[in-house]
C-alpha positions as CSV (number, residue, x, y, z in Angstrom):
1,M,57.6,150.4,53.6
2,E,54.1,149.4,52.4
3,L,53.7,145.7,51.3
4,K,52.8,146.8,47.7
5,E,56.0,148.7,47.5
6,I,58.0,145.8,48.9
7,I,56.5,143.4,46.3
8,S,57.1,145.7,43.4
9,R,60.6,146.5,44.5
10,R,61.6,142.8,44.9
11,R,63.7,141.9,41.9
12,S,66.4,139.2,41.3
13,T,69.7,140.9,41.9
14,R,73.0,139.3,41.0
15,K,75.3,142.2,41.4
16,F,76.2,143.3,45.0
17,L,78.3,146.0,46.6
18,P,81.3,144.6,48.5
19,T,79.7,145.8,51.8
20,P,79.0,143.4,54.6
21,V,75.4,143.0,55.9
22,E,75.0,143.6,59.6
23,R,74.2,140.5,61.6
24,E,71.1,142.3,63.1
25,R,69.7,142.8,59.6
26,L,70.2,139.1,58.8
27,E,68.6,138.1,62.1
28,R,65.5,140.3,61.4
29,V,65.2,138.9,57.9
30,V,65.3,135.3,59.1
31,E,63.0,136.1,62.0
32,M,60.3,137.3,59.5
33,A,60.8,134.2,57.4
34,L,60.4,132.0,60.4
35,Q,56.9,133.4,60.7
36,A,55.8,132.2,57.3
37,P,52.9,129.8,57.2
38,S,53.5,126.1,57.0
39,S,51.5,123.0,56.4
40,R,49.7,122.0,59.6
41,N,51.9,124.5,61.4
42,S,54.7,121.9,61.1
43,R,57.4,124.7,61.0
44,S,59.6,122.4,59.0
45,T,61.7,125.1,57.4
46,R,65.3,125.6,58.6
47,F,67.9,128.3,57.6
48,M,71.6,128.4,57.5
49,I,73.2,131.9,57.2
50,V,76.6,131.9,55.4
51,Q,78.8,135.0,55.5
52,N,82.1,133.3,55.2
53,P,83.6,134.4,51.9
54,D,85.4,131.1,51.3
55,L,82.3,129.2,51.8
56,L,80.3,131.6,49.6
57,E,82.9,131.1,46.8
58,K,82.6,127.3,47.2
59,M,78.8,127.5,47.2
60,S,78.9,129.5,44.0
61,R,80.5,126.4,42.4
62,M,77.5,124.1,43.2
63,R,76.4,124.4,39.6
64,D,78.1,125.3,36.4
65,Y,75.3,127.7,35.5
66,G,73.1,130.1,37.6
67,S,75.1,130.3,40.8
68,A,78.5,131.9,40.1
69,F,77.4,135.3,41.3
70,M,76.9,134.0,44.8
71,K,80.7,134.5,45.4
72,D,80.1,138.2,45.3
73,A,77.1,138.3,47.7
74,A,77.5,139.5,51.3
75,A,75.7,136.4,52.5
76,A,73.6,133.5,51.3
77,I,70.8,131.9,53.3
78,L,70.2,128.3,52.7
79,V,66.5,127.4,52.9
80,M,66.0,123.8,54.0
81,G,63.2,121.6,55.2
82,D,63.1,118.9,57.8
83,K,61.8,116.0,55.8
84,R,60.9,114.2,59.1
85,A,58.4,116.9,60.0
86,T,56.2,116.8,56.8
87,D,56.1,115.5,53.3
88,L,55.3,119.1,52.2
89,W,58.7,120.5,53.2
90,I,59.3,121.8,49.7
91,D,56.0,123.8,49.8
92,N,56.9,125.2,53.3
93,C,60.3,126.1,52.2
94,A,59.0,127.9,49.1
95,I,56.7,130.0,51.3
96,S,59.5,130.8,53.7
97,A,61.9,131.7,50.9
98,T,59.4,134.0,49.3
99,T,58.8,135.7,52.8
100,L,62.6,135.9,53.2
101,Q,63.0,137.7,49.9
102,L,60.3,140.2,50.8
103,A,61.9,140.8,54.3
104,V,65.2,141.4,52.5
105,V,63.6,144.3,50.6
106,D,62.2,145.7,53.7
107,E,65.7,145.8,55.2
108,G,67.0,147.8,52.2
109,L,68.8,144.8,50.7
110,A,68.5,142.8,47.5
111,S,68.6,139.1,46.8
112,C,68.4,136.3,44.2
113,W,66.9,132.9,44.6
114,V,69.3,130.1,43.5
115,H,67.6,126.8,42.7
116,V,69.2,123.8,44.5
117,N,66.7,121.0,45.0
118,D,67.4,118.3,42.4
119,R,69.4,120.6,40.2
120,P,72.4,119.1,38.4
121,C,75.9,120.4,39.2
122,L,76.6,120.2,35.5
123,Q,74.0,121.3,33.0
124,A,75.3,118.8,30.4
125,E,74.8,115.9,32.9
126,P,71.2,116.3,34.1
127,D,71.3,112.8,35.7
128,G,74.7,113.4,37.4
129,R,75.6,114.8,40.8
130,K,73.1,117.2,42.2
131,A,73.7,120.6,43.8
132,D,71.9,119.6,47.0
133,D,74.5,116.6,47.4
134,Y,77.3,119.1,46.8
135,L,76.1,121.6,49.4
136,R,75.2,118.7,51.9
137,E,78.8,117.6,51.8
138,L,80.3,121.0,51.8
139,L,78.3,122.3,54.8
140,D,78.0,118.9,56.6
141,L,74.2,118.9,56.5
142,P,72.2,115.9,57.9
143,E,70.3,113.7,55.3
144,H,66.9,114.6,56.7
145,Y,67.3,118.2,55.6
146,G,66.1,118.8,52.1
147,I,67.6,121.9,50.5
148,L,65.2,123.9,48.4
149,C,67.3,126.9,47.5
150,A,70.0,129.4,48.5
151,V,69.1,133.1,48.7
152,A,72.1,135.2,47.8
153,L,71.8,138.7,49.3
154,G,73.5,142.0,50.0
155,Y,73.4,145.6,49.1
156,S,72.5,146.0,45.4
157,D,75.2,147.4,43.0
158,F,72.5,148.9,40.8
159,E,69.0,150.2,40.6
160,P,66.9,147.7,38.7
161,K,64.5,148.8,36.1
162,P,60.8,148.4,36.9
163,L,59.2,145.2,35.5
164,P,57.6,145.8,32.1
165,P,53.9,145.1,31.8
166,Y,53.2,141.4,31.0
167,E,51.9,140.9,27.5
168,G,51.6,137.1,27.3
169,E,48.7,134.8,27.8
170,E,46.0,135.8,30.3
171,R,47.3,134.8,33.8
172,V,44.1,135.2,35.7
173,I,40.9,133.1,35.0
174,W,37.6,134.4,36.2
175,K,34.5,132.1,36.4
């Protein structure tokens, strides 16, 4: 698949078929994401692949909004950064997560980014417990791993509509 097609086909998918994703596909997706650029080549991004249905169901409860669909995904890949390696771990993780989502499309899969970093577990309590603390405890993660997001993925249960043309404020400035 050409890069232009991969980019245009990448859509946030929250409905997945109940079909497991082959380990080899997940390995290829993560291998591509591991090649993403990082600040000063710090390679601070870490991944955790979760396929266990019980863990996926528990992960889907990390927030009371925007994460429930994870329980129906074939897998979720946690995108984390080693805070000891660089203060730019969030930036590095974002680059890696984007690369990961493009690699997912190239493998014939679909995904959705689920925000974790500094997101409250309860929308009504923005200063309460955070989703990253919930996942850190659930998955026994070390404190020096910051969690940016989880990428839920699997085989899509539908064919998404193409993105409509953008009709808002100009998004490119020329000088």
